[in-house]
N, C-alpha and C positions, 0 to 999 in steps of 0.2 A: 811312185814307189822308187826306192833307192836300192841298188844292188852293187855288189862287187864280185869279181871273179877270182876264185882261189887258184893256187898254183897247179892244181889237178883239174882245173877247168869246170868247177862247180860254181853256179851262180847263186850267191847267197844274199838274202834280204837283210837290210838293217835300217834303223832309224837314227837320226842325229838331230836333236832339238836342243834349244837353249844355247847360252853363250858363256856359262860360268866354268868352274873346274870340271873336268871330264869325269863322268861316272859311267862305267861300262856295266850294264845289267844283263846277267846271264840267267836264262830261265831254267825250269825244271826239265826232266827227262823227256816228257811228251808235250811240253808246252812251247810257247813262242813269245815274241816281243809283246804281244797283247797282255801278257801276264803282269806287266808293270803299269797297267793303266790305272790301278788304284793308288799307286805311289806317285805317279807323274804330277798331279796337282800340287803336291807338297814339296817338290824339288825344282820349282821353276827358276831358281837362282843357279842351277847347275846345268852343265851340258850333258844331257842324258842320252846315252847311246845304247841301243839294244840290237841284238842279232838273232835271227832265226837260224838255228843249227841246220846243217844239211839234213834233208828229209823231214823238216818241220816247217810249219807255217807256210810262208811264201817262197822258201828256198827250194832249190833243186833237190830231188831225191838222188841218192847215190846208187848206181847199179850194183856196186859192191857193198852190201849192207854191213859187212864187217868194218867198214869205215865209220860206222856209228859207234864211236868209242871216245873216251875223254882225251886221248892223246891227239887224235885227228881234230877233234872239236877245239881243243886248246890251241892247236896250230892255226886253225881257222881264225880264232880270236886274235892271234898275233898278226895274221895277215890283214885283218880288218883294221887294227891299229896302224899298221904300216900304210894301208890304203888311205887312212885319214891323216897321216902324218903326225901321229901322237906318240911321244916317247914314253910317257908314264900316265897311268890312269888309276883311279880308285875302282875296285871291282865289287859289285854286289851280286853274289851268286845264290840263287834259290835252288836247294836240293842238288840236282845234277850240276847246276851252274856253280855251286860251291865246290864240288869235286874238281871241276875244271879250273876254278880259281886256285885250288891247292896245287894242281898240276902245273899251273903257270908259275906259282911260287917256286916250284922245284926246277923248272926249266928256264924261266925268264924273270927272276926276281927283280931285276932292274927296271922292268916295265910296270911294276905295281907300286903305287904310292900308299895304298891301304886296301884292306879286304874286309868285307862283311859277308858272313855265312848265314844264310837264312834256313834254319832248321836242318842242318846237316853237319856231320863231323866225320872223322876217320873210321868210325864203326857204324854200320847201318843195321839197325835192329832187325832180326829175322822176321818179326811180326810185320814190320813195315815192308820188307822185301816181298813177303808173301802177298800182302795186300796189293802192291804194285803189280806183281806178276798176275794177279787175278783179273786185272783190267787191261794191261798194256797190250796193244795190237788188236784188241777186240772192238768191233764196231758198236756204237751205241744202239740200244734197243729203242730209245725214245725217237719219236718222229718230229717233234717240235721243240723249240727252246723252252716253252712253258712246261712241257712234259719232262724235259731234262732237268729243269730247275726243281720240280717236285721230287724227282729221283735223287738229285744231289742233296737236297735238304734232308730227305729221309735217311740217306746213307751216312751223311757227314754230321748230322746233328749231335750224335753222342760226343764227338770231339770238338764240335763247333756250336755249343749251345747258344741259342738266342740270336743266331745270324738270320736276318729276315729273308723271306723268299725273293725279294727284289735283288738282293746281292747274289743269290744263287742263279737267278736269271741272267745277271751280268756275267757270272762265271761260266754259265753254259755257252754263252755267245763267244767267250774267249776260247773255250776248249773245243767246240764243235763248229762245223760248217753246215749251213742249211742247204739242202738240195731238193729237187723235185721228188726224190724218193725218200726223203727224211734226212736225218742228221748223219754226218760222216766225220771221221777223224780229221784233225788238222795236221796229221803227221803220217809218215810212211809206216804201214802195219808191219813191214819187215823189221822194224826196230825190235819187235819181240823175238824174232829168230836170231837177231844179232846178240841180244842179251843171253839167250839160251846157249848159243854156240860158244860165246866168250866164256860163260861160266863153265861149260863142259871142258873147254880147253885150258882151264885154270889161268885165265888171262887177267884176273883181278890183281891190281897192283897193291903195294904196301901203302895204304893211305896214311898211316902214321908218319911215314917218311915224308910224304908230301906235306902233311900238316906242319911238321917240324921245320919245314922250309919257310914257314911264315913267322918264325921266331923273331926276326928283326924287322918285321913289317907290322905297322899298326893294324890290329885285327879285332873284330867284334863278332859275336855270335848271337843270333836271335833264335830262341827256342819257344815253340808252342808248348804251353803247359801240358797239353794232352798228346804231345807228339809220340808216335809209334815208330819214328825213324831215328831221331836223336835222343838217346836215353840220358837220364840224369847222371849216371855213372860215367858215361863217355864225356859229357860236358865237364865233369869234375876233373877227369884225367887231362882234358884239353887245357884247363887252367894250370895244372901242374907242369905241363910241358911248354906252355907259353905264358911266362910270368906276367907279361903285359896285356894278356887277353882280357877284354871286357865282354860281358854278356848281359842279356835281358831275357826274362821269361814273359811271354804274352799270355794272359789269362784267357780261358775259354777259346783257345785255339789249338788245333792239332797240326798235322802236316798238310800245308804250310801256312803260316800267317800271311795275311793279305798285304802286309807292309804299310798299311795306312793307320795301324793302331798306334796310339800314343807311345807305347813302349818301344815299338819298332822304329818309329821316327826319331825318338830320343836317342836310341843307340846309334842309328845311322849318322846323326849329327855329331855325336861324341867322337866317333871314329874318324869322320872327315875332318873335324876340328883338330884332331891330334896330329895331323900331317904337318 
């Protein structure tokens, strides 16, 4: 395993594979580096870098859960790039990772060669927020990966029709850790408290301001056809504010596409080739 130590002494896990152009992959709110395992076989010509945010995956938890925010997490991403000696990278951000990518565009645009947002934009649909808060920080009720796969397929099938049980079994292994007492979360449950306290304090930044910082950076957006996080109206407005933006809609996918779909792979290549 590979780790680096942040300026505030947190030990964060990262992966660094391949030898092509660098692509920094940033996962969703409760996810980790494993989330990009479906993409990895399709980008073997790139230098693929992933990071577990503080409190997620193999990285240290933070005793101050209020540090679970996109500003600190974007700063951690810059410290990882500094650790690796990388001046500029393409960033692929899934959900929370896309928000971090936008924050990086506002604070360190010179470090970004291009950005791909996976099913996220400057406006998060309230339906999606409610669904996220319904599960974040709560321990899984399933005891095994097989049980979790069945549960995921049941819950997700309306937005992900036709996805086989085997894929949900793989997803369960990504999201949860097997213990003697059953499955457990791969992240600090205090993340839920952080979200609630930040919302109560009115700490939500102006995400449109962050998005508009991408204006001079080649940018693409992947949207799941059935997404309840990135609305069609938001995507339309994103195109208006970023004339060079390209986007693709992935059929039979909700929040978030797995990134191995043909539409996802095609958009990723188009954005990278535009650099």
